[in-house]
N, C-alpha and C positions, 0 to 999 in steps of 0.2 A: 664095368669101366676096370682095366687091366691095369696093377699099381706098378709093375716091371716094366719097363719100355711104356708107359702110357701117352696117349695119342694128345694129350693137355694136361698140365696141370692139375694135381686133386687139393681139396681142399680138406686139411685136418685140424683139430681142435686137441690143445691141452688143458692140463687142471692143474695147477698152482696151488697145492693143497699147505699153507701153514700153519699150523697149531703149536701152542705151548714152546714157541722157540726152535720149531722145529719142522723139515721139509718132508714132505712124503715123495719118495722115489721110489721107481717100478726097476727089474730086471727086465728085459724084453724076451720076448719068449718065441717070436719068431721074426722074420726078417719084415723090414730092414732093421739094422742094429741086432739084432737076436745075439741075444748075451751080455748085451751092456746094459748100463743103469741109463735109465733117462726119466721123464716124468709121466705121468698116466696121461695117454690119450690114444687117438685115431682117426678114422675118416669119417667126416661130416656124410650123413646120409640123406638121400634124396629126399626133400621134404621136410626135414627137419631143422631146426633152426638152431644155430650156432651153442644157446645156451643149454638148449636140451639135447645134443650133440655131446658138449663137454660132462653134463651132468648121469649121461649114460653111460659114453666110456670109463668116467672113474669109476662107478657103480661096477662095470663089468669086470675091470682088472684088479679092482681093490676091495670091493663090496661095501664102499661107504657110499652114502649117499651125502650128495654137495651140490650147494648153492653157487653160482658162478656169480661173484660180484660185477668184477668190471675186467674189459681187456687188459692184457700188462704189455703186450707186444706182438707185432704181425711179423712172419721173416719166413725168406725160402728156405729151402732143405732142396738141395738138389746133386743128383749123386751120377757121376758118369762112370760108362763102363773103359777099360783099358782101351778101345777102339775110340774113345771120345763121345760116345752114344749117350743120350740121356736115358740112366737106368732108372730114376727114379726122380720126381718135380713135386714137391708138396709145396704148399701154401700153409704154413701154420702158424694158428692163430689163437694163444694163450691167455685163458683166465685166471684169474686171482679167484679163487674157492673158498668158500667158510664148509666144514662139516657139519652135518645137520641129521645124522643117522647113520644106519648099519654097522658093520663089523669088519675090520679090518681081516684083510687075507688075498693072498697071490692069485687070482683068476683069470680068464680068459686066454690074452695074451701077455701076462705077466707070467713070469716063474719065480718071482721074490719081490716082497716090497719089505721097505725098510724107512724109517724115519733118520734124518742128521740134520745137525745144526749148521748153522751158518758158516761155525768155524770149522768143522768137520768137511764141508764143502771143497774148500781148500787142498789142491792134488786128489778131489776124489775122483774116479776113474767115469765123468762122464763128458759128454760133448760139450765143447765151449757154450755155445748158442745154450742150449739146457743151464750150465750154470750161471749163463747172464741173467736168464727168465727168469731164474729161484731167490738169482739175488737182489731182481726190481721187486720179487714178492715179500721177498724179507724186507726190504727199505719200506715201502708201502705200509706194510703191515707196521712197522716199526713208530711210523709218522701217522697210524689212525688214532 
């Protein structure tokens, strides 16, 4: 299935990784959002469960092994071109995850990885939807 100008919405998964009062963010190395900060994640593969997809994407992009704990949010990301045609359409499912192993490094579709605190999130160059779900992750961890 093609990502650009798809025939139907595509399913994406994201890993909200909170550790020691910091959230892990990545700088995207490919479109969409190339060069922008985001959360680790990507496309669900055929025959793959959501949790397996989240763990695989986190490992591919950050080098970390994670355990997906629970769904934090589900939302649409629809990007139209200047003519109003749907260029990208994703249904994104973000999981709160905990680190279980691995070594942090930028890999695969990420050009950079970085830990940020909740205070640093204010004014950080990241999409509003990503900021919102990261804040949900901070809130959930604080209540645990």
